[in-house]
N, C-alpha and C positions, 0 to 999 in steps of 0.2 A: 568404491563401495562393494561387498560382496551381497549376492542375493539374500543370503541368510540374515543379514543385518537388516533387511527390508520386509521382513515377514513376521507376523503374528503368530505364535505358536498356539493356535486354538483350534477348535473342532476338529476336522479330519486333517490338518497339516500334519500332525505327528500324533502316536498314541499318547494319551495323558498318563503321566507319571505319578500314580497313585500315592507312591510315597511322598512325593514333593507336594502333592496336594494335601495330604494328611498333615505334613509338617506346617503348612500354611494355616490350616483349619485349627490346628492345636495353637498356634501362635497367636491367632486372632483371639483365642479363648484364654489367653494367658496375660493378664494384667500386669505382670512383671517384666515384660518384654518392652523396651522404648519403642516409642512410635518409628523412629527413623529406622529400626532394625527390623520392625513389622513391615514397613513399607518396601524395605529391600527385599525382604521374602517374598511379598506378593508381586513385586515387579519382576524378580527373577522368574517367577511361573507364568506371568501374565504380561509380557512386556508390550509396549505400543510401538507402532511401526515408525520409524525415523527415517530422515533422508537429508541429503545435502543439495541445496538449491543454489544455481548460479545467480550471480547479482549483475544486473546490466551495468552498473558502474564499473565492474571489475576490481571495486576496493580501492579505486583512484583517491577517493576523498577520506578514506579512513586511516587511522593511524597505523593500524598494523597491517594495511593494503589487503585485507583479506578479500577475496573474489567470491566466495560462497559462504552459506551460512547454513547452519545444521538446524532442523525443524523436526517437530513430530506431527504427524497427521491427525486431524481432527478426531475426537473421541466423543462418547455420550457426555463426557465431563463439559467438553467444549459446547455442546449444544445448549447447557445450562446458561452459558455466557449469552449465546445466541437468541435465546429465549427470555433474557433478563428485562423485565419492563423498564427498570431503572436506567440500565446501560443503554437501551435503544433510545429512550426519552432524552438523555443527555447526549447522545451521538457518540459515545464512547465505545460503543459495543465492539467495532473492529480493531480498535487500538487494543483493548483488553485480550481480544481473540490473538491477535498478533503476539502480545507480550506472552501470552501462556503457551503459544506454539513454539517459540525460540527457546532452545535448549542450548545455544551457543553463547557461553558467557562473555565472549570477547566482543560482542556486539549487540547494542538494545535496540528496540523498535524506536526508540526516541532519537537515536543516534543515525539510524538508516535514512538515506535520502528517499524522497517520496516514491521516486521510479522503483527504487528497490523494494521499498514496502509493498507497492502495488504488485510487483512480480512475484512475491511471496504469498500475499493475499490469494492471487489468481491460482497459484500453485496449490495451496490449501483447499480451495474451492475444487478444482479439478479432482483431487484425490479423495476429498471428502465427499462430495456430492455428485462426481461424475463429470464427464467432458462436455456434456450438452448443456447449453446455456441459452435459454428461450428468451427472446427480445422482441418487442413490437417496434416496427420500422414504418415510418411515413414515406410513401412513394413519391419522389419528386415530379413525376411524370402526370399519374392520375390523382395525385393527391389523397389516395386512400391508404388506410393503415392496414398493415398486414403482420403475421407473426411468423417468425423463423427461428431457426436453430444456429447458434454460431458453436463452433467446435473450440473450446479453450486452448486444445493443444495445437491449433493453428495460429493462435496469436504469436506473432513473432516479438522477439526483443529488440528494443532500440538501443543501440550501443552509444556509447559517449562520442557526440560529433566532433569535438576538438578537446584539447588537453588543456586544463587550468595551470595557472602558474604555482609556485611552491606554497601559496596559502590557500588554494583550492578556489582562486577567483578567475573569474574570465574578464576581458578587456572588450570594450566596445565603444566606438565613437558615434553618438547620436546624430542623425541626419539634419535635422534642422537647427538645434542650437549649438551643435558642434562639440558639446561636452565630452569628454573622455571620463568614461565611467568604468569602474570595476564592480563585479556581483557576483555573488556566490548562489548556490542551489539550497533549497530548503529541506529541512529535515523533518522528522516526525514531531519533535519538539516545537519546531516552528508551526506546522500545520496545526497542532492542538492548540497553540496560542492564538491562531487566527479563528479557529472554530469558536473558542471563547467569546471573540469580539464580534461574532456573526450576528447577534441579536441586538448589539449596542449601535445605535444610530448616532449621528452627529448631527446638531442643530445649525442650520444654516441661516439665510436672511429670511426675514418674516415668519421665522420658526418652523421652516421647512425641515423635516427630518431626511437623512440619506445615509447610506452606508459609506464608510471610508476604508473598507477592507482592500481595495486596489492600492492606495497609498500606503496602508500598513504593510502590505506585502512587500511593496518595493522598499520600505524602511528597513524591513529585515534582509532584503536581498541585496540592495546597494551598500557597498563598503567604501567606495571612493567616488569623488566627483571632482576632476580637474586637480587631482593630487590632495585633495581635502578630505580627510577621514573623520572629522568631528561629525557626530550624529546630528547635532543642533543645525549645522550648516547643510548636512545632507537632507534633513527633513524640510527645510526651507527650500532647496533646489527641487525636492520632489514635488512639492506644493505648485512650484512655478514651472515645472515641466510641460513644455508644448505637448499637445495631445497627440501630434505625429509621433514625437519622440517616445511617448509612453507606449504606443501601439508597436513601435519598431522594438523597443526592450522587450516587451512581452513576447513578442513573435521570435526573437532573437533567444530569450530564455527556453521557450518551448523547443526550438531547433537543437540546441546544444545538451538539453537534460536527457540523461539515460532513463530507459523505463521500458514500457511496452508499447508496440505499434497497435493501438486500440482503434483499428479501422478494418473493413473488411469489404468483400463484394457481395452485394444482394441482387437477387432476382425477384421482381415483385410477383407474387402469386396471383394478382388480380389483372394486371395488364402485362406481364412478362417483361417489363422494363428492367435492364441490367444496369447496375450502378455501384460506385464506391460509396462508403458512408462510414461514419463513425460507429464504434460498438457503444451503446449506452450502457451505463453502470446503474442498475435498478436493485431494489430489494430482493429481485428473484436471484441475484447472483450468490447470496447465502441463505436465502429463503425461498427454494426453489417452488414451492407450492403456494407462495404467495398469490391472491388474486388481486393482480392489478392489469 
């Protein structure tokens, strides 16, 4: 990509072409010009920054095998999305933001693997609000909380650990039951479905309510158990899966799934203890001025 493709032509970047500005102004005041032509005139004069982001999955799971995706950087219009009370309330704000940022028609946000979506969202944040991400961490040595800055540009990509089969599925043999399982990785559509279930609890014995998100996630992921691909049979197997096997499967999925290495090294500013820890994802990622 050329440097020119990545620059907004505004302010002091180049002298303003007054003739073009006059054309745009005249067009906006001309009701006979169709909206699509008007938008093109304005876009030609005030283009947004676009970029191509590499995907951690390398496109292995997509039909066209594309390893990158074209996006536009965040704009003032996107901040309307970030500040929408309805979108924040229903948990869809980042989904809508991602949909709005993707300008590549060959791959949608729903189709993208979770790890690829996270990589694009982190890139949008870095280019939109800067490289510094303030996080609050608890020190395992002195048990005190401290605030520090994580550089988003230092977050490494986590590549695909092993190759899937022709159906995009992975094979694993569970340690306790010995079941032979094939599973797939979840995409944006799957995660949206699970988020809709997050507020719905299952009623157990004596009327006790509890979440069944873990087994619902397995039901989306597990495609085959001991050669059986019938979803009703798989659902029964998941319900009866030993806890040790459940933990083993979750850990194995985390190992093979491409995405970002959301971990870094910290030094406590209270006791100077140095340790490795996870990078927490908080509202400050896209709302840097949030008081949390």
